[in-house]
N, C-alpha and C positions, 0 to 999 in steps of 0.2 A: 041344261048343263051350261055353266058359265064359260066365257071366252078363255079364261085362264086354265080351266080344266080341259077344254078342247085342245089347247096348245100342248099341254102335258101329254095327252093321249095320242095326239097326232105324231109326236116325235118323242118317244119315251127316252131314247138315248140322249137327246138334248136336255130333257128335263133332269135326267140323272147327272149330266154334266153340270147343269145349273146348281143342283144340290151340292155337288162336290166343291164347286167354286165358292158357294156360300159358306161351306165349312172352312175352307182355306181362308176366306175373307175374315171369318171370325177369329182365326188364329193370328193373323198378320195385320190387323187394322184396329182402329178404335172401336170396332164392333165388339171386340173382346173385353172392353171396359164395362159393357152393359151389365153383365152379371154382378160385377162389383157394386154397382149402384143399388142392387137389390139385396145386399148382404143381410139386412135385418128383417127381411120378409119371412113370414111363416108360410104363406101360400101365394105363389106367383103364377100369373097367367101369361103364357107366351103366345101371342096371336100370329098365326102363320108359322107354325113350328117346324115345318119342312122335315129335314133329316133328324131333328132332335138335338143338334149340337148345343143349342142355347139351353135346352132343358137340362142336359147333363152338366153344363157349366154352372147353372144356377145351383144345382145340388152340391157341386164342388165348393161353391162359395157359402154353403151353409143354409141355403133355403130349405125348410123342412119338407115342403111338398110343392110339386110343380105340375101345372096343367097346361097342355098344349092343344091348340085347335088349328085345323088346316082344312081347306076345301078339297085337297087332293087325297082321295081315298086310299090310294096305294101307299103314299107316304105315311098316313096314319096307321094302316095295317102293319107296315114294317115296324113301326114303333111299338105297337101293341104286342107284336110277336116276341119282343125282348123281355116281356113280363117283369118289368121293373116296378116293384110295389110303391115306389115313391113318385111315379110318373103316371098321370092320367092323360089320355089323348082322345080327342073327339073329332069326327069328320063333320064339321059344322062351320058356317061362316059367322063372323062377328055380329052380323045383323041379327042372327038367330040365337045369340048367346043367352038370352033370357030363358030359353027352354031348359037350360041346364041348372038354373038356380044355384050358381056358384057363389062361394064365399071366399073372396080373394082380397089380399091387401096390397098387391102390386100388379099392375098391368103393363106389359111390354109390347111395343110395336117396333120391331127392329127391321127396318128397310121394307116395310109392307104398306104403309099408309099411301105412298104414291101409287101402289098397285090398286088400292081401293078406288082411287080416282081414275086410273088408266083403264081399268076393266069394268067400270060401272056400266050397267045396262042402260041407265036413264040419264046419268049426269057425268058422262065421260069427260075427263080432264078438267072437272070442276073441283073446287075446294069443298063442296058440300058433303061428299062422302067422308072426308077427313074430319070436318066439323062434327058430323053426326057421330063418328067414332069417339071423338073427344067428349062429347056430351054424354054418350052412353057410358064411357069410362067413369065419368064423374058420378053418375047414378049408381054404378056398381060398387064403387070404392067406399070404404068407411072413412070417417074423419081421420086425417093423417095418413090415409092410403096414398100410394105412390104411383105416378104415371111416368113411364120411361119411354121416350120416343127417340129413335135414331132414323134419320132419313136424309134425303138429298136436298140440295139447294139450287134454286134458280139464280141466274146472274143478278147481282145487285143492280137496281135501276140506273144508278149513275154511270155504270159501265156497260149497260146492255147494248148500246148502239155503237160502241167503239169497234174499230176494225183491227183484226189480227191477220198475220200471214202464217199459214201452216204449210210445212214442207214434209212430205212423206219420204222417209229413208228408202223404202221400197216403193218406187213410182207406181207400181200396180195397185197399191193401196188407195190411191186417189179415187178409184172407182167407188169405194165405200162412202166417200163424201157425197158424190152425186146420187148414189143409191139411197142414202139417208134422206137427202132432200126430196126425192121422189116418193119414198115409202112412208116417211114419218108424218103422222097426222096430228101430233101433239101440240103443234103451234097454231092449230085452227083457232080463230077468234082472238088471237093475240097479235099485238103489233110488234112482230119480230122480223127482222131483215134476213131473208133466206137466200140472198144473192150470193153467187159464187163467181169471183173474177180470177182468171188465171193471170198471174204476175210472174214472168220468167218461169222458174221451176217451183213456184209456190202458189197458194190459193188464198185469196183475200175474202174473208167472211166476217160477219159480225161476231162479237164476243158471246152474245147469247146463243147464237147458232152453234158456235164452237163448243161451248160448255155442254150443251145437250148432246151434241154429236159424240163428244168424248165419253159420256156415260155409256153410250152404246158401243162405240168402237173399242173401248177397253176390253170388253168381254170376249171379243173375237167372233169368228164366223159361226162357230157352233151354237152360240147363244143369240145370234142375230134375230131369228124368228120371234123370240120372246121379247128381247130388248127393244126391238123396233116398235113394239106395241106400247111401250111404257114411257110416259113423260115423267122422267125422274126428277127434273128440276121443277117441282110443282109450285113452289113459292119461295120467297126469299127469307132471310134471317128475321127481319122485323115482323113479317106476317106470321111465321111460325110462333114467335114469342107472343104476339098479340092474341092469336087464336087461343092459345093455352090459358092465358090470363083472363080473356073475356069469358071463358066458360068455366070459371070457378077455381082454377089452380094457381098456386104460388110457385114460381120457378125457383128451384134451389140451386141449380148449376147448369151451365151451357158449355159444351165442348165442340170445337170445330176441327175438321180433319180433311186432309187431301192426300195422304200418303199412298193410297192404292194407285192413284193416277200417276204420280211421279214414278212409282215402281214399274208399272206396266207400260208406260208410254215413252219413257226417256230414250229407249232404243229404237222407237218406231217413228217418232215425229220430232221436228224442230219447229218451235213456235216463237214468234216475236210480235210485238206490237207493230202496227203499220208504219210508225215513225222510226222503226229500227231499235227501239229501246227494249231492254230485257223483259221477257215475259216470265212471270212467276205463276206456277200453277195455282189456281184459286181454290178456296175452300169448296169442297164438293159435298161434304156431309155435315150434319149437325146432330148432336145428341143433347136432348133436353131432359132434365130430371125435375119433376114437379110434384107438389104435395097438395092434397085436398085439405083445406083448412077449416071448412065449415059446411 
């Protein structure tokens, strides 16, 4: 059993909360644009389909047939029980997708590729599981087939070591900053400053540390056991684009977003750069649409 399956089984309530939050995220963020990019697809594959909200949205946008795969058996069984003739779902990992012999023209990874890396048994927090998924997608897709990726962004290198001051409106919430430092392992083997300095009623930390912390803190206590396992900022903008191009795709469009974090965090924290200048929430997510041309 994979780590991610164990997490879901250990705390079923938290996993169901996670699925509900992902559904809401689909409605109120740029994640909702993903089905639009697949409008001309005849058969789309949603990798990590979860509650099935993306599958239904794809059908609403005119995709003729949708296929979902997920490693959580309970989520797959719930979708199967709906008996929708236009939806096929399988309890299988993307590594094993060849067993299904699918014929799809669009492959979608919506906020799951960082999980491939974070929960890998052999290459945890490496880019290799993501690279392998991109390669396999190229092999599966026909010429002019489409790859759609929405995922998270690491801090840009030029800003990674800058310092910010974060102040929690609820002082008790500062415990999450220290807990994150103690429990999060995703910065292993990376040159990231994890220092926390108390400055009056604020905390001085590096921008790279802040950005990864916000990914986890945003989701709240109920999602903490799962989010603390995931290095969401797996790589930066340039690396996302270069990986996709290197393995045979032509990028058609790129969309950046940060709205979820402004929405959920504005009432919880006050952030500014160490020099006192205004802090603008950084782009947290990237959506890339690419086509296989040969």
